[in-house]
C-alpha positions as CSV (number, residue, x, y, z in Angstrom):
1,X,40.1,34.7,-66.6
2,X,39.2,31.2,-65.6
3,X,37.0,30.7,-62.4
4,X,37.1,27.4,-60.7
5,X,34.3,27.4,-58.2
6,X,32.3,25.1,-56.0
7,X,32.7,23.2,-52.7
8,X,35.9,21.2,-52.4
9,X,37.3,19.6,-49.3
10,X,40.5,18.3,-50.9
11,X,43.0,20.8,-49.6
12,X,45.9,18.9,-51.4
13,X,44.2,19.3,-54.7
14,X,43.5,23.0,-54.1
15,X,47.2,23.5,-53.1
16,X,48.4,21.7,-56.2
17,X,46.1,23.8,-58.5
18,X,47.3,27.0,-56.8
19,X,50.9,26.0,-57.3
20,X,50.4,25.3,-61.0
21,X,48.5,28.5,-61.5
22,X,51.3,30.5,-59.8
23,X,54.1,28.5,-61.6
24,X,52.5,29.1,-65.0
25,X,51.4,32.7,-64.2
26,X,47.8,31.9,-65.2
27,X,44.8,34.1,-64.9
28,X,42.8,31.8,-62.7
29,X,40.7,32.3,-59.6
30,X,39.7,29.5,-57.3
31,X,36.7,29.8,-54.9
32,X,36.1,26.7,-52.9
33,X,32.9,27.8,-51.1
34,X,29.7,26.0,-51.8
35,X,27.5,28.2,-54.0
36,X,23.8,28.9,-53.3
37,X,21.4,28.2,-56.1
38,X,21.3,32.0,-56.8
39,X,25.1,32.3,-56.8
40,X,25.5,29.3,-59.1
41,X,22.9,30.6,-61.6
42,X,24.5,34.1,-61.6
43,X,28.0,32.6,-62.1
44,X,26.9,30.5,-65.1
45,X,25.0,33.4,-66.6
46,X,28.1,35.6,-66.3
47,X,30.5,33.1,-67.8
48,X,31.6,32.4,-71.4
49,X,31.3,28.7,-71.0
50,X,31.0,25.9,-68.4
51,X,33.7,23.3,-68.4
52,X,32.8,19.8,-67.2
53,X,36.1,18.1,-66.3
54,X,34.7,14.5,-66.0
55,X,37.1,11.9,-67.2
56,X,36.0,9.3,-69.8
57,X,33.2,7.0,-68.6
58,X,32.9,8.7,-65.2
59,X,29.5,10.3,-65.9
60,X,26.6,9.6,-68.2
61,X,24.5,12.6,-67.4
62,X,25.2,15.8,-65.7
63,X,22.9,18.1,-63.7
64,X,25.5,20.9,-64.2
65,X,25.2,20.5,-67.9
66,X,21.4,20.7,-67.9
67,X,21.5,23.7,-65.6
68,X,24.0,25.4,-68.0
69,X,21.8,24.5,-71.0
70,X,18.7,26.0,-69.4
71,X,20.6,29.2,-68.9
72,X,21.9,29.2,-72.5
73,X,25.5,28.6,-71.6
74,X,28.0,26.8,-73.8
75,X,29.2,23.6,-72.1
76,X,32.6,22.2,-72.9
77,X,33.0,18.5,-72.1
78,X,36.1,16.3,-72.2
79,X,34.4,13.0,-71.6
80,X,33.3,11.5,-75.0
81,X,30.6,9.3,-73.4
82,X,29.1,12.3,-71.6
83,X,29.3,14.4,-74.8
84,X,27.5,11.6,-76.7
85,X,24.8,11.2,-74.0
86,X,24.1,14.9,-73.7
87,X,23.3,15.0,-77.4
88,X,22.9,18.8,-77.4
89,X,25.0,20.0,-80.4
90,X,24.1,23.7,-80.1
91,X,25.1,24.0,-76.5
92,X,27.8,21.4,-76.1
93,X,31.2,21.1,-77.6
94,X,34.3,19.0,-77.0
95,X,36.8,20.5,-74.5
96,X,39.8,20.8,-76.7
97,X,42.3,23.4,-77.9
98,X,40.4,24.3,-81.1
99,X,37.2,25.1,-79.2
100,X,39.0,27.0,-76.5
101,X,40.8,29.0,-79.3
102,X,37.5,29.7,-81.0
103,X,36.1,31.1,-77.7
104,X,39.1,33.3,-77.3
105,X,38.8,34.6,-80.9
106,X,35.1,35.2,-80.6
107,X,35.6,37.2,-77.4
108,X,38.3,39.2,-79.0
109,X,36.2,40.0,-82.1
110,X,33.0,40.8,-80.2
111,X,31.0,37.9,-81.8
112,X,30.8,36.3,-78.4
113,X,27.9,38.4,-77.2
114,X,25.9,37.5,-80.3
115,X,26.7,33.8,-79.8
116,X,25.6,34.0,-76.2
117,X,22.3,35.7,-77.1
118,X,21.7,33.1,-79.8
119,X,22.3,30.3,-77.3
120,X,19.9,31.9,-74.8
121,X,17.1,32.1,-77.4
122,X,17.7,28.5,-78.4
123,X,17.7,27.3,-74.8
124,X,14.4,29.1,-74.2
125,X,12.8,27.1,-77.0
126,X,14.0,23.8,-75.4
127,X,14.6,24.2,-71.7
128,X,12.3,26.9,-70.4
129,X,9.9,25.9,-67.6
130,X,6.9,26.1,-69.8
131,X,8.5,24.0,-72.6
132,X,9.5,21.3,-70.0
133,X,6.0,21.4,-68.5
134,X,4.4,21.0,-71.9
135,X,6.6,18.0,-72.9
136,X,6.1,16.4,-69.5
137,X,2.3,16.8,-69.7
138,X,2.3,15.2,-73.2
139,X,4.3,12.2,-71.9
140,X,1.9,11.7,-69.0
141,X,-1.2,12.0,-71.2
142,X,0.2,9.7,-73.9
143,X,1.0,7.0,-71.2
144,X,-2.5,7.4,-69.6
145,X,-4.6,7.2,-72.8
């Protein structure tokens, strides 16, 4: 099932989404409450992928994407500019029918769990607190000396 979550004050948008979900008999849940940091992290960790719905040229970087990366989550992006700027080929893919089908197939064939574990290991080598600290310290020391 698809989970749409996060704070949203646009009641018309929520109503429209709920109507489309009902009309098309989709397996989608909408939760419009603002998530705590802990809830957001748990939600991302328990998901197959994070979808970033930004439209083209509306976003050049995304805190949500980097949070998802740090947790080893696959991030699907529909904005070509954002996809290019994120430049994280292991953890980012284009949001399209092929990549959604690939996720569906991998979940049906049990390869999804292995892919998730591979992404988590990869993320730990690039986005763990200690790695970020080391890279930051190198930058500071190279600019000082």
